C-alpha positions as CSV (number, residue, x, y, z in Angstrom):
1,X,124.5,147.9,76.8
2,X,123.9,150.2,79.8
3,X,122.9,148.5,83.0
4,X,119.0,148.2,83.8
5,X,117.8,151.0,86.1
6,X,118.1,149.8,89.8
7,X,114.5,150.1,91.7
8,X,114.1,152.3,94.5
9,X,113.9,149.3,97.2
10,X,117.1,148.0,96.2
11,X,118.8,151.5,96.3
12,X,117.4,151.9,99.8
13,X,118.8,148.3,100.6
14,X,122.2,148.9,99.5
15,X,122.4,152.4,101.0
16,X,121.4,151.0,104.3
17,X,123.7,148.2,104.2
18,X,126.6,150.4,103.4
19,X,125.5,152.8,106.1
20,X,125.4,150.1,108.7
21,X,128.6,148.4,107.8
22,X,130.7,151.7,107.6
23,X,129.1,152.7,110.9
24,X,130.7,149.3,112.3
25,X,133.9,149.7,110.8
26,X,134.2,153.5,112.2
27,X,133.1,152.5,115.4
28,X,135.9,150.0,115.5
29,X,138.4,152.5,114.1
30,X,137.3,155.4,116.5
31,X,137.1,153.3,119.9
32,X,141.1,153.4,119.3
33,X,141.5,157.1,119.0
34,X,139.4,157.9,122.2
35,X,141.2,155.2,124.2
36,X,144.5,156.5,122.5
37,X,143.5,160.0,124.2
38,X,142.5,158.9,127.3
39,X,143.9,155.7,128.8
40,X,146.5,153.9,126.4
41,X,149.5,156.1,127.8
42,X,148.6,154.9,131.2
43,X,148.2,151.2,130.0
44,X,150.5,150.7,127.5
45,X,153.3,153.5,128.0
46,X,153.4,153.8,131.7
47,X,157.1,154.5,131.7
48,X,157.0,157.5,129.8
49,X,156.4,160.9,131.4
50,X,152.8,161.8,130.8
51,X,153.1,163.8,127.5
52,X,155.6,161.5,126.1
53,X,153.0,158.9,126.9
54,X,150.5,160.7,125.0
55,X,152.5,161.2,122.0
56,X,153.6,157.5,122.1
57,X,149.8,156.4,122.2
58,X,149.0,158.9,119.3
59,X,152.0,157.4,117.4
60,X,150.5,154.1,117.6
61,X,147.2,155.5,116.6
62,X,148.9,156.9,113.4
63,X,150.0,153.3,112.4
64,X,146.3,152.6,111.5
65,X,146.6,155.5,109.1
66,X,149.7,154.1,107.3
67,X,148.3,151.0,106.8
68,X,144.9,152.2,105.1
69,X,146.6,153.1,101.9
70,X,147.8,149.4,101.8
71,X,144.6,148.2,102.3
72,X,143.1,150.8,99.7
73,X,145.5,149.1,96.9
74,X,144.9,145.5,98.1
75,X,141.1,145.7,98.4
76,X,140.9,148.1,95.6
77,X,142.8,145.8,93.1
78,X,140.5,142.9,93.9
79,X,137.3,145.2,94.1
80,X,138.0,146.1,90.6
81,X,138.7,142.7,89.4
82,X,136.1,140.3,91.1
83,X,133.9,142.8,92.6
84,X,132.8,145.4,95.3
85,X,130.4,142.9,97.4
86,X,133.2,140.3,98.6
87,X,135.7,143.2,99.7
88,X,133.1,144.7,101.7
89,X,132.4,141.6,103.6
90,X,136.3,140.7,104.1
91,X,137.0,144.1,105.3
92,X,134.1,144.1,108.0
93,X,135.3,141.0,109.3
94,X,138.9,142.2,109.5
95,X,138.0,145.1,111.4
96,X,135.5,143.4,113.6
97,X,138.0,140.8,115.1
98,X,141.2,142.9,115.5
99,X,138.8,145.2,117.6
100,X,137.6,142.4,119.8
101,X,141.3,141.2,120.1
102,X,142.5,144.7,121.4
103,X,139.7,144.0,124.1
104,X,141.7,141.2,125.4
105,X,145.1,142.4,125.1
106,X,147.5,142.3,128.2
107,X,148.7,145.7,129.5
108,X,152.1,146.8,130.0
109,X,152.4,145.8,133.5
110,X,151.0,142.1,132.6
111,X,153.3,141.5,129.4
112,X,156.0,144.0,129.3
113,X,156.9,145.5,125.8
114,X,154.8,142.6,124.0
115,X,151.8,144.6,125.1
116,X,152.4,147.8,122.9
117,X,153.7,145.5,119.9
118,X,150.6,143.3,119.8
119,X,148.6,146.8,120.2
120,X,150.3,148.3,117.2
121,X,149.9,145.1,115.1
122,X,146.1,145.1,115.8
123,X,146.0,149.1,115.0
124,X,147.4,147.9,111.7
125,X,144.9,145.4,110.9
126,X,142.2,147.9,111.6
127,X,143.9,150.4,109.1
128,X,144.3,147.9,106.7
129,X,140.7,147.0,106.9
130,X,139.2,150.5,107.1
131,X,141.6,151.1,103.9
132,X,139.9,149.0,101.9
133,X,136.3,149.6,103.1
134,X,135.5,153.1,102.3
135,X,136.0,152.7,98.8
136,X,133.7,149.7,98.2
137,X,130.9,151.2,100.5
138,X,130.6,154.6,98.8
139,X,130.9,152.7,95.2
140,X,128.2,150.5,96.1
141,X,126.0,153.4,96.9
142,X,126.9,155.7,94.0
143,X,127.0,152.8,91.2
144,X,123.6,151.5,92.4
145,X,122.0,155.3,92.5
146,X,120.3,157.4,90.0
147,X,122.0,160.3,88.2
148,X,121.1,163.4,90.0
149,X,121.1,161.9,93.3
150,X,124.4,160.3,93.7
151,X,125.6,163.0,96.2
152,X,122.6,162.1,98.4
153,X,123.2,158.4,98.3
154,X,126.9,158.5,98.8
155,X,126.5,160.8,101.6
156,X,124.3,158.6,103.5
157,X,127.0,156.3,103.6
158,X,129.3,158.9,104.9
159,X,126.9,159.6,107.6
160,X,128.0,156.1,109.2
161,X,131.1,157.8,110.1
162,X,129.7,160.2,112.7
163,X,127.5,157.7,113.8
164,X,130.3,155.4,114.6
165,X,131.9,158.3,116.3
166,X,128.7,158.8,118.4
167,X,128.6,155.2,119.6
168,X,132.5,154.6,120.3
169,X,132.8,157.6,122.2
170,X,129.3,157.0,123.8
171,X,130.5,153.6,125.0
172,X,133.6,155.0,126.4
173,X,131.9,157.8,128.4
174,X,129.6,155.2,130.0
175,X,132.2,153.1,130.9
176,X,134.5,156.0,132.1
177,X,131.8,156.7,134.8
178,X,132.8,153.8,137.0
179,X,135.7,154.0,139.6
180,X,139.0,155.1,137.7
181,X,140.8,151.8,139.0
182,X,137.9,149.8,137.4
183,X,138.1,151.6,134.4
184,X,141.8,151.2,133.7
185,X,141.7,147.6,135.1
186,X,138.6,146.1,133.0
187,X,136.1,148.8,132.0
188,X,138.2,150.1,129.0
189,X,137.9,146.8,127.5
190,X,134.2,146.3,127.3
191,X,133.4,149.2,124.3
192,X,136.2,146.8,122.3
193,X,134.6,143.4,123.1
194,X,131.2,144.7,122.3
195,X,132.2,145.4,118.8
196,X,131.6,141.7,117.9
197,X,128.0,142.4,118.3
198,X,128.0,145.0,115.8
199,X,130.4,143.0,113.6
200,X,127.2,140.1,113.4
201,X,124.6,142.8,112.5
202,X,126.8,144.4,109.8
203,X,127.8,140.9,108.3
204,X,124.2,139.9,108.3
205,X,123.0,143.0,106.4
206,X,126.1,143.3,104.0
207,X,125.6,139.6,102.7
208,X,122.2,140.4,101.6
209,X,123.1,143.1,99.0
210,X,123.4,142.5,95.2
211,X,126.9,143.4,93.2
212,X,127.0,146.8,91.8
213,X,125.3,147.1,88.4
214,X,127.6,149.3,86.7
215,X,130.2,147.2,87.6
216,X,128.5,143.9,86.5
217,X,127.7,145.5,83.3
218,X,131.1,146.5,82.5
219,X,132.4,142.7,83.5
220,X,130.2,141.5,80.8
221,X,131.8,143.8,78.1
222,X,135.3,143.6,78.6
223,X,138.2,141.9,81.0
224,X,139.3,143.7,84.3
225,X,142.5,145.5,84.0
226,X,145.4,143.4,85.2
227,X,147.0,145.8,87.7
228,X,144.3,148.5,88.6
229,X,146.9,150.6,90.3
230,X,149.2,150.7,87.5
231,X,146.3,151.6,85.3
232,X,144.9,154.4,87.3
233,X,148.5,155.9,87.7
234,X,149.2,155.8,84.2
235,X,146.0,157.2,83.2
236,X,144.5,159.3,85.9
237,X,147.5,160.6,88.3
238,X,146.3,164.1,88.3
239,X,143.0,163.0,89.8
240,X,144.6,160.9,92.5
241,X,146.7,163.9,93.6
242,X,143.9,166.2,93.4
243,X,141.8,163.7,95.7
244,X,144.6,163.7,98.1
245,X,144.9,167.3,98.1
246,X,141.1,167.5,98.7
247,X,141.4,165.4,101.9
248,X,144.3,167.2,103.6
249,X,142.0,170.1,105.4
250,X,138.9,167.8,105.9
251,X,141.0,165.0,107.4
252,X,143.1,167.2,109.6
253,X,140.4,169.2,111.0
254,X,138.1,166.2,111.8
255,X,141.0,164.4,114.1
256,X,141.9,167.8,115.6
257,X,138.1,168.3,116.4
258,X,137.6,164.6,117.8
259,X,140.7,163.2,118.8
260,X,143.3,165.9,120.0
261,X,140.5,168.0,121.4
262,X,140.0,165.1,124.1
263,X,143.7,165.0,125.3
264,X,143.9,169.1,124.9
265,X,140.8,169.4,127.5
266,X,142.3,167.1,129.8
267,X,146.0,168.0,130.2
268,X,146.3,171.4,129.2
269,X,142.9,172.7,130.5
270,X,142.5,170.2,133.3
271,X,138.8,169.4,132.2
272,X,136.9,166.2,132.8
273,X,137.4,163.9,129.9
274,X,133.2,163.7,130.1
275,X,133.1,167.3,129.1
276,X,135.3,167.0,126.0
277,X,133.5,163.8,125.0
278,X,130.0,165.4,125.4
279,X,131.0,167.9,123.2
280,X,132.1,165.3,120.5
281,X,128.9,163.3,121.1
282,X,126.8,166.5,120.4
283,X,128.5,167.4,117.4
284,X,128.6,164.0,116.0
285,X,124.9,164.0,116.5
286,X,124.6,167.1,114.4
287,X,127.0,166.1,111.9
288,X,125.1,163.0,111.3
289,X,121.8,165.0,110.4
290,X,123.9,167.5,108.2
291,X,125.9,165.1,106.0
292,X,123.4,164.1,103.7
293,X,122.1,167.8,103.5
294,X,125.2,168.9,102.0
295,X,125.3,165.6,99.8
296,X,122.1,166.5,98.7
297,X,123.2,170.2,97.8
298,X,126.2,169.1,96.0
299,X,123.6,167.3,93.6
300,X,122.0,170.7,92.9
301,X,125.3,173.0,93.2
302,X,128.0,170.8,92.1
303,X,130.4,169.0,94.2
304,X,133.4,171.7,94.3
305,X,131.1,174.8,95.3
306,X,130.0,173.0,98.2
307,X,133.4,171.4,99.3
308,X,135.3,174.8,98.8
309,X,132.6,176.3,101.2
310,X,133.6,173.7,104.1
311,X,137.2,174.2,103.5
312,X,137.1,178.0,103.4
313,X,134.9,178.1,106.4
314,X,136.8,175.9,108.6
315,X,140.0,177.9,108.0
316,X,138.4,181.2,109.2
317,X,137.0,179.2,112.1
318,X,140.3,177.7,113.2
319,X,141.4,180.7,115.7
320,X,137.6,181.0,117.1
321,X,137.8,177.1,117.4
322,X,140.6,177.2,120.2
323,X,139.4,180.6,121.6
324,X,135.9,178.8,122.4
325,X,137.5,175.9,123.8
326,X,140.1,177.8,126.0
327,X,137.0,179.4,127.7
328,X,136.6,176.3,129.7
329,X,132.9,176.6,129.6
330,X,131.1,173.2,128.7
331,X,128.5,174.7,126.7
332,X,130.9,177.1,124.6
333,X,133.3,173.7,124.1
334,X,130.4,171.8,122.9
335,X,129.2,174.7,120.5
336,X,132.8,174.9,119.1
337,X,133.1,171.3,118.4
338,X,129.8,171.3,116.8
339,X,130.2,174.1,114.6
340,X,133.5,172.6,113.6
341,X,132.1,169.5,112.6
342,X,129.2,171.2,110.7
343,X,131.9,173.0,108.7
344,X,133.5,169.4,108.0
345,X,130.3,167.9,106.9
346,X,130.2,170.3,104.1
347,X,133.3,168.7,102.7
348,X,132.6,165.0,103.9
349,X,128.9,165.2,102.6
350,X,129.9,165.4,98.4
351,X,133.3,163.7,99.2
352,X,132.3,160.1,98.4
353,X,130.4,161.1,95.0
354,X,132.9,163.6,94.2
355,X,136.1,161.0,94.5
356,X,134.3,158.2,93.0
357,X,133.1,160.2,89.7
358,X,136.8,161.2,89.3
359,X,137.8,157.7,88.1
360,X,136.3,155.5,85.7
361,X,134.5,152.0,86.4
362,X,137.4,149.9,85.4
363,X,139.5,151.2,88.1
364,X,137.1,153.3,90.3
365,X,137.6,151.4,93.4
366,X,141.4,151.6,93.3
367,X,141.2,155.4,92.1
368,X,139.0,156.6,94.7
369,X,140.7,154.5,97.7
370,X,144.0,155.8,96.5
371,X,143.1,159.6,96.7
372,X,141.2,158.9,99.9
373,X,143.4,156.7,101.8
374,X,146.9,158.1,100.6
375,X,146.1,161.3,102.4
376,X,145.1,159.7,105.4
377,X,148.5,159.1,107.0
378,X,149.6,162.6,106.0
379,X,146.5,164.5,107.1
380,X,144.5,162.7,109.7
381,X,146.9,160.2,110.9
382,X,149.6,162.6,112.0
383,X,147.3,165.6,113.0
384,X,147.0,164.7,116.7
385,X,150.7,163.9,116.9
386,X,151.8,167.0,115.1
387,X,149.2,169.1,117.4
388,X,150.7,167.5,120.6
389,X,154.2,168.3,119.6
390,X,153.4,171.8,118.5
391,X,151.6,172.4,121.6
392,X,154.5,171.3,123.7
393,X,156.9,173.7,121.5
394,X,154.7,176.8,122.0
395,X,154.7,176.2,125.7
396,X,150.9,175.3,125.7
397,X,149.9,178.1,123.1
398,X,147.4,176.8,120.3
399,X,148.3,179.2,117.5
400,X,150.9,176.9,116.0
401,X,148.2,174.5,115.7
402,X,146.1,176.9,113.8
403,X,148.8,177.8,111.4
404,X,149.2,173.9,110.7
405,X,145.3,173.9,110.1
406,X,145.7,176.9,107.5
407,X,148.3,175.2,105.3
408,X,146.1,172.0,105.2
409,X,143.3,174.4,104.3
410,X,145.2,176.0,101.4
411,X,146.3,172.8,100.2
412,X,142.4,171.6,100.0
413,X,141.3,174.7,98.5
414,X,143.8,174.7,95.7
415,X,143.2,170.8,95.1
416,X,139.2,171.1,94.5
417,X,139.9,174.4,92.9
418,X,141.8,172.7,89.9
419,X,139.5,169.5,89.9
420,X,136.8,169.2,87.3
421,X,133.2,169.3,88.3
422,X,131.6,165.8,88.3
423,X,128.2,165.8,89.6
424,X,126.5,165.6,86.0
425,X,129.2,162.9,84.7
426,X,128.1,159.5,83.4
427,X,129.3,156.8,85.3
428,X,129.2,154.2,82.6
429,X,132.8,155.0,81.6
């Protein structure tokens, strides 16, 4: 028997809970990226030359991305076997505690080599948690939602990402206004320690939502798969690969636009960190508004046309983006970042529903998480590191970074073109 229709108030509560929880998780995750670009090279890798210290900080940043597929497999396994809700609570707690502990870490001057080792360990825990969070959060919205509006509901959860980025960069921007000595001594810790308050809010809301009705109905009909990851790789390996490919441009562009650009502006252009942070803040605010619009548009036009439009747009915008940033003009830089994040939203808005619809209910948590998270280290995690290395290799010229982004875009365009259209598919399968 199909699950009973979910009433609108329940859907709204589930979407709100997923949105707030996702905001908290991305706040935790993005704090590290901002700190890696601005302060971790000085605090945890002070014996390195400035450029090498930045690369070392970005390398520890990438560790979280390599942990994400592991988290996706582990939490996807239990999410497909025992339920979505319990996994969401667990991942949120992991992320919140790890972030709080980063705010308590000793620096290299205080603890020597132990300091970066502890930093990498906690970054791994962050990545492990966020690797399992995304799949569960979007599935709760998609599987509670009504046909014809799944793109909108899931994109509202996706909108938690720019809000998390907005909060993370905003917290750092406020703290960075203090004297540099105070900021490096203790001010950088404040945003990490404040994460414990957001954790409390997220836990309170997530504990109040009901399990997915689609998952519950299936659980009453048949036993869950013994090993979901093996089942999804046996039955739907093509969709896992296509979802991975669809993420390459989306993920690489995002971390160039929001993380690498902070380092690029301060080290190559000699701009104040607040100039770049302001641009990211403005872009994140606009992106928060447009992500649901692209999700709703994908309900009407289909996931593939909207997603392809975003990938093609960003490919065409790669060179103009660096021309605008190199102008050194604060307004032009903010406009460049904002335009880039709007292009990114055209992919990110329909992405959650698109990836969820590619897989059956028995393995949906694992399948969507695998496709999403396996691409994370290859595209997003390495993007700032690769871009920094390419910039050094070219003598400060950004054209190799643009070529790299064009390659990422080509992979995404081909993958989405080969994928099936899913926006009218029945989730009860």
